[in-house]
C-alpha positions in Angstrom: -134.5 29.8 177.0 -133.1 27.7 180.0 -131.3 29.9 182.8 -127.9 30.1 182.1 -126.7 32.4 184.9 -123.4 31.9 186.7 -122.2 29.9 183.3 -118.8 31.3 181.8 -118.5 30.8 178.2 -115.3 31.5 175.9 -115.7 31.8 172.2 -112.5 31.5 170.6 -111.6 34.3 167.6 -109.1 34.4 165.1 -109.0 36.1 161.3 -111.7 34.9 158.8 -113.9 33.5 161.9 -117.4 33.0 160.1 -119.9 35.9 161.4 -123.0 33.6 162.3 -120.7 30.8 164.3 -119.2 33.5 166.7 -122.1 36.3 167.2 -125.5 33.9 167.0 -123.4 31.8 170.1 -122.3 35.3 172.2 -125.7 36.5 171.7 -127.7 33.5 172.7 -125.8 33.0 175.5 -125.8 36.4 177.0 -129.3 36.5 176.4 -129.6 33.0 179.0 -127.7 35.1 181.2 -124.1 33.7 180.7 -121.1 35.2 180.9 -119.6 35.5 177.6 -115.3 36.1 177.2 -114.1 36.6 173.5 -111.1 34.8 173.5 -108.1 35.5 171.2 -104.1 34.7 170.6 -104.2 38.0 171.6 -106.5 40.5 173.3 -107.0 42.6 169.7 -109.4 42.8 167.2 -109.9 40.2 164.7 -111.8 40.3 161.3 -114.2 38.1 160.0 -114.2 36.7 156.2 -116.3 39.4 154.6 -114.7 42.2 157.1 -116.9 42.5 160.2 -114.6 43.1 163.3 -114.6 41.1 166.6 -112.7 42.0 169.8 -110.9 39.8 171.9 -111.3 40.5 175.4 -108.9 37.8 176.4 -105.9 36.8 175.3 -105.2 32.9 175.4 -102.4 32.9 177.8 -104.7 34.4 180.2 -107.8 32.3 179.3 -105.1 29.3 180.7 -105.1 30.6 184.1 -108.9 29.9 184.0 -111.9 27.2 183.6 -114.9 28.1 181.9 -117.6 26.1 181.5 -117.9 25.5 177.6 -115.0 26.9 175.4 -116.6 27.4 171.8 -114.6 27.1 168.5 -116.6 28.9 165.4 -115.5 27.8 162.0 -114.9 29.7 158.9 -111.1 30.0 158.0 -109.9 30.8 161.7 -109.6 27.8 162.7 -106.6 27.0 160.4 -105.0 30.3 161.9 -105.9 28.6 165.5 -104.6 25.4 165.2 -101.4 27.3 165.1 -101.1 29.2 168.7 -100.4 26.6 170.9 -102.0 28.3 174.2 -105.5 27.9 172.2 -104.8 24.2 171.9 -103.7 24.2 175.0 -107.2 25.9 176.4 -109.2 23.3 174.5 -107.2 20.2 175.3 -107.3 21.3 178.8 -111.1 22.0 179.3 -111.9 18.9 177.1 -109.8 16.5 179.4 -111.6 18.2 182.6 -114.7 17.1 181.4 -116.2 21.0 180.5 -118.6 21.6 177.2 -116.0 21.4 174.6 -118.4 23.2 171.1 -117.1 23.3 167.8 -118.5 24.1 164.2 -117.6 23.6 161.0 -114.1 24.0 160.6 -113.4 24.5 164.6 -113.6 20.2 165.1 -109.9 20.9 163.2 -109.1 22.4 166.4 -110.4 19.6 168.9 -108.1 17.1 166.3 -105.2 19.3 166.5 -105.9 19.2 170.9 -105.8 15.6 170.3 -109.4 14.9 172.2 -111.4 12.9 169.5 -109.7 9.6 168.8 -112.5 7.2 169.2 -115.2 10.1 169.6 -118.5 10.3 166.9 -118.4 14.0 165.6 -119.1 16.2 162.8 -117.6 19.2 160.9 -117.4 20.5 157.5 -117.8 17.9 155.0 -114.7 19.2 153.6 -112.6 18.2 156.9 -113.7 14.7 157.3 -110.6 13.0 155.8 -108.6 14.9 158.5 -111.2 13.9 161.5 -111.4 10.6 160.4 -107.7 10.1 160.3 -107.3 11.9 163.8 -109.5 8.8 165.0 -113.0 9.9 164.9 -115.9 8.6 163.5 -117.5 11.2 160.9 -121.5 11.6 161.1 -123.2 13.6 158.4 -125.7 15.5 161.4 -126.7 18.7 162.4 -125.4 18.2 165.8 -123.5 15.4 167.7 -122.7 15.2 170.9 -120.5 12.5 172.3 -120.2 13.4 176.4 -118.8 16.7 176.8 -117.7 17.2 172.9 -120.3 19.2 171.0 -120.5 19.3 167.4 -122.1 20.9 164.1 -121.8 21.0 160.5 -122.2 24.3 159.1 -124.0 27.6 159.6 -127.2 26.2 159.0 -126.8 24.0 162.0 -126.3 27.0 164.6 -129.7 26.7 166.7 -129.1 23.0 166.9 -125.5 23.4 167.6 -126.6 25.9 170.5 -129.3 23.9 172.0 -127.1 21.1 172.3 -124.7 23.0 174.0 -127.5 24.8 176.4 -128.9 21.1 177.6 -125.3 20.2 178.2 -125.0 23.2 180.4 -127.8 22.9 182.0 -127.8 18.9 182.9 -124.2 19.9 184.3 -126.0 22.0 186.6 -128.2 19.7 187.4 -125.5 17.0 188.0 -123.6 19.8 190.0 -126.6 20.5 192.6 
């Protein structure tokens, strides 16, 4: 595992999140030494598709005052609700435009469309939303993980290892470039 010490990663949450797409990245980045903040519309409990809780330790409005090294957007049906929160959309947009790593898996790519940061980008996501991504100006690829600059996307829970590996590679490259 590459050293992620000193890195701060935000994982976005909302109700109906996909369990593996939240918890696998949280533990993977903690294991690597990163600080992980769980960010929701409010700092409160959210429930997964299967009923598992996660507690957001930071509200999106407070997260807007910070810059993270990476923002991770999990899927499930949570992004359908996240898209209704202006602070979460602004958080994603600000980080994407600042060149920070913004990563979305499954339906999480909807948030990239709502943030207006995918026109002209190559990306992937859940096949069910490929038309939405294309209509937002992206080129949809049916691949395990796609990186276009600072935007990283994956399709589904089976892709999580490749998704996390791409994020870690981007974070460690950013560290080398900053040195």
